[in-house]
C-alpha positions in Angstrom: -26.5 110.8 66.0 -28.1 110.8 69.5 -31.4 109.5 70.1 -33.3 110.3 73.5 -36.7 109.2 72.9 -38.4 106.5 70.4 -41.7 106.7 69.4 -43.5 103.3 68.5 -46.6 103.6 66.8 -48.5 100.3 67.2 -51.9 98.8 65.7 -51.0 95.3 67.5 -50.7 94.0 63.7 -47.6 91.4 62.8 -45.8 94.2 61.1 -45.7 96.3 64.9 -44.7 93.8 66.6 -41.8 93.2 64.3 -41.2 97.3 64.8 -41.8 96.8 68.6 -38.5 94.4 68.2 -36.6 96.6 66.3 -37.5 99.8 68.6 -36.4 97.5 71.4 -32.4 96.9 69.9 -32.2 100.6 69.1 -33.5 101.7 72.5 -30.8 100.0 74.3 -28.4 100.9 71.4 -28.5 104.5 72.2 -30.0 104.3 76.2 -33.5 105.6 74.4 -36.5 106.2 76.0 -39.8 104.4 74.3 -43.1 105.9 73.9 -45.7 103.3 72.4 -48.6 105.0 70.7 -52.1 103.5 69.2 -54.6 106.0 68.1 -58.4 105.1 67.8 -59.6 106.9 64.7 -63.1 108.1 65.9 -66.0 105.5 65.8 -69.7 105.3 65.7 -70.6 102.4 68.3 -70.0 99.0 66.8 -71.7 96.0 67.9 -69.3 92.9 68.5 -67.6 91.7 65.5 -66.8 88.4 64.9 -63.0 88.1 65.2 -61.9 91.2 66.6 -59.4 90.8 69.9 -61.7 93.0 71.8 -65.2 94.2 72.4 -65.8 97.1 70.0 -69.0 97.5 71.1 -68.2 100.8 73.0 -67.5 102.7 69.9 -64.2 104.8 70.3 -63.9 104.9 74.1 -64.4 101.1 74.3 -61.6 100.9 72.0 -59.4 103.2 73.8 -60.0 101.0 76.8 -58.7 98.0 75.3 -55.9 99.6 73.7 -54.4 101.0 77.0 -55.0 97.3 78.5 -52.8 95.9 75.4 -50.4 98.7 75.5 -49.4 98.2 79.1 -48.9 94.8 78.8 -46.0 95.6 75.5 -44.9 98.1 78.2 -44.1 95.6 80.9 -42.8 93.3 78.1 -40.7 95.9 76.9 -39.3 96.7 80.7 -35.3 97.3 80.6 -33.4 98.1 83.6 -36.5 99.3 85.7 -37.4 101.7 82.6 -40.8 101.0 81.2 -41.9 102.7 78.5 -44.7 105.5 78.3 -47.6 104.9 77.0 -50.1 106.5 74.9 -53.6 106.4 73.4 -54.9 109.1 71.2 -58.3 109.8 68.9 -58.2 111.0 65.7 -56.3 110.5 62.4 -53.7 108.2 62.7 -50.9 109.7 60.5 -51.9 113.3 62.3 -51.8 111.8 65.7 -48.2 110.3 65.2 -46.7 113.6 64.0 -48.1 115.4 66.9 -46.9 112.9 69.2 -43.7 112.7 66.9 -43.3 116.5 68.1 -44.8 116.6 71.6 -42.7 114.0 72.8 -39.8 115.3 70.8 -39.0 112.3 69.5 -35.3 111.6 67.8 -36.4 108.3 66.0 -39.9 106.7 65.1 -40.0 102.9 64.3 -43.5 101.5 62.7 -44.2 98.6 61.0 -46.0 98.6 57.6 -48.8 96.3 56.2 -47.1 95.7 52.8 -50.1 96.8 50.5 -49.6 97.7 47.4 -51.6 98.7 43.9 -55.3 98.7 44.5 -55.3 98.2 48.3 -52.5 101.1 49.0 -54.1 103.4 46.4 -57.6 102.6 48.0 -56.6 102.8 51.7 -53.6 104.9 51.7 -50.2 104.4 53.6 -50.1 105.6 57.3 -46.5 105.0 56.9 -45.8 106.7 53.7 -47.7 109.9 54.8 -45.8 109.9 58.9 -42.0 109.6 56.4 -42.8 112.5 54.4 -43.9 115.1 57.3 -42.2 113.4 59.9 -40.1 115.9 62.1 -37.1 113.4 62.6 -36.5 109.9 61.1 -38.2 107.4 60.7 -37.9 103.7 60.3 -40.5 101.5 58.5 -40.3 97.9 59.0 -42.3 95.8 57.0 -44.6 92.9 57.7 -42.7 89.5 58.1 -39.3 91.0 58.6 -36.9 89.2 60.8 -36.0 90.2 64.2 -33.2 92.5 64.5 -31.0 90.9 67.0 -28.1 93.9 67.0 -26.4 96.4 64.9 
């Protein structure tokens, strides 16, 4: 299997952190480039809410700026041998934008975290990962929350 580019969608959750660790191992193994992606769903302007790790008062534009900053920090932490991951923030439906980015970037692999919802939570909220797996143009590795880091394979 030849993987030249790995797409890593992140929502900055614990599940996404585990997926980033897996992506780093695969990127090193395949000498692949990494693309970090965050999707901002269109928002009505929000007031700052307690518990959010960023100021959401700017609506979608504010969320996108905050995401760009966080992706930049992640990219710096993932630098290897002078190669930095590419970062992208897209506005739209999470699964649709992940699939579009995979096609546009010609990803050979998508590595993404899951939230581990089951039952009613999954039925009501759906599963972005499930929708991506069903329609992806390449293999998808899903990493459940709490998954131990992958040291090597």
